[in-house]
N, C-alpha and C positions, 0 to 999 in steps of 0.2 A: 235099112239094115239099124240092127243094134248095136250100141257101145259095148265093148265087152269091160265088164266092171274093173272099176281102178283096184289093182291087186295092195293090198293092207300090211305091210311087215309086221309080224307078231314076235317079239324076245321075250323069252322067258327064260328064268331060271331055278334049278331046285335047292334047296335047302334042307337041311334036319329041324333047325330053327322048328319051335311052337309055333303057328299061326291061328289066329283068333279074333273071332269078332267084338270079346270084351278087351280088347289093350286098349282102352281109354277108360275104364272103369279105375285102374291105379292113379292116373291123373286126378278123377273126382275125388278120390280117397284123400288124396296129398294136398287139392286145394281147401279139401274139406277142414284137415290139420289147420292150413295155414290161415283159414279162417275162424280158426280156436271153435268151430260147430264141436267137437268132440268135448273139448270141456264143457261147454252150453248144454249139451243133455246131460253131462255126469253131474253138474248142478243143479239142474233145475228136475230134473226127469227121475223119478225114485217107483220103482215097478219092479223090483227083482225080487225074487223071495229069499232069495241066499246071497251072502256077502262074495262067495268066490264065484265061477264060471265067467262070463263076456259082462263088461260093462255096458252099461244102458246108449252108451256111444255106438257100441258097435253093434249094437241091435238094432240101434232106428237106422244107422247108415247100411245096415242089411237090408232094410226094405224100401231106402233109399234107392241105392245100388240096383235091386230088382226092378225097381219101377223104370228104371233110368235102363235098363237094360230092354226093356220091354216084356216084361213077367205080367203075366196077367193072373197068377195064382200064386199060392205061398209054394205051393213045389217045385217054383221056377228057381226058387232062391238055389236049389241043391245044383243046378246047372251052371249058375255062376260058381258056386262054391268049388264044384270039381275042375274049373277053367285053371289053366296051369299058370295065367297071369295072375290070379287071384288067389292060387291057394295058399300063399303064405304071408294073407293079409289078416288071416284069423275070423274066417268068413263061419259065421254059425251054421248050420244045419239046418233045415226047415221045419222041423218040428221047433226047434229052439225059437227059431222066429214065430210058429204061429203063437206059440205061448207065451210068446211076450207082447203080441198084438192082443190076447185074450184078455190081456191084463188091465186094458182101457177100458172100465167099466166106470170110473168116479171120472164126475166132473173136474175135477182136482187134477187129475194127470192131463186131461185136455186142457188145461190152461197152463201146465207145465209147459208142454207144445209152443203154445202160446207166445210165455215168456224168453223162449228161444229164441220163437221167430224175432218178438219185435228188439230184442238185447243184438243179434245179428242184424238187424234193419239198420238199428242206432248207429251199429258201429261203421256199418257201410255207407250212412246219410256223412257222419264225420268227415271221412276220407275224400266225399264228393265237391268239387267246386265248381258253386251255381251261385245264382243273383237270384233266383227268385225258386219255387217249388209248387207247380200246379198240380194239386189233387183233381182225380179224375174218378169219377164214382159211376160203378155203371154193372149191371146185372147180365148174366149170361147162360140161355138154357143149353144144357149139355145133355144129351140123349144117352140113356143107358140101355147098354150094351148086356149080352148073356144071359142066362137063365135066371141065375140068382142078385134080383136085385131091390136090396131092402131099403128102403125109405123112402120109394120112390115115388111120385106125381106125376100127374098130366097138367103139361103145364097150357096156356092160353089158345096157341095154334097145334093144340094135341100132342107135342114131343112128349111122350113117357120117359121121366129123367128126372134133374138137378137144376136148380135157379141159383148157383152163388151170387152174391153181391161182393164186389172187389174194389176196393179204391188203388190205385196206383199213382203212386211221384211220378211225374209224367217225363221231366227232366235227365234223371237217372234210372228211368223204365223200373222202377224198383215197386212189388208189390207191397203195401204196406200194412193193410187188413182186410181181412175177408169174413164175410160169412155163408156157410157153407149149408143150404138152403133145398127143400124138396120142390119140384119147379111150379106148384101150386099156388107157391107164396108169392103175394103182391112186389113188383120189382122193387119198388119203393122203402118197404117197410124195414123198419133199423138201421136205415140211411144215417140218420141224424148221430146216433149212436155208435154205429162205424167210423162214420167222421172223425168224431170226439177220441176215439182209440188211436185212429191213427194219427191227428194231432198231438195225441201224448207221446207219442214213438220220435218223432218231429225232435232231433235235438236243440237247445234253447243256445243259439248264439249271444 
């Protein structure tokens, strides 16, 4: 004789308040401001064609938030922009985000992003209390998805995609340096230069 399934009581309430899956994004925005990321973007990144409009930090954060929310295309930024919890945060339209990304054509603009990352890591390391810092260097293979796969190559295991080289600071769990390469690049290529870059980020005690 089969036993009857145990009854499960479910309680619920109705509300007129807006409910959204994007509720955590304003917290990310405030955390970024607390870390000074907005000032770093405005300090180092200069890609705007006009003085008015969105600041570099607002455009960069729009890209970051779209990725954190699971966006897979520039148009997905509009889904966040129309969300009630983000709408009041001065979030740009997807066409504006696209124009911003298309201006990254010069090496100096990518170097500016690297300077933002380096200074942020340096500030974070100054707040971490540790007796030693272990640097872990490793390459990882990332499979490219979708039809538009610019710059991808085949790895030694047959995977089509990329093989970034990464340098982590083990104790704080911090990514100190990285080199994003096609998958056919030898895993150890450029490791010495990347380690030197990571060491330059570490504050002198």
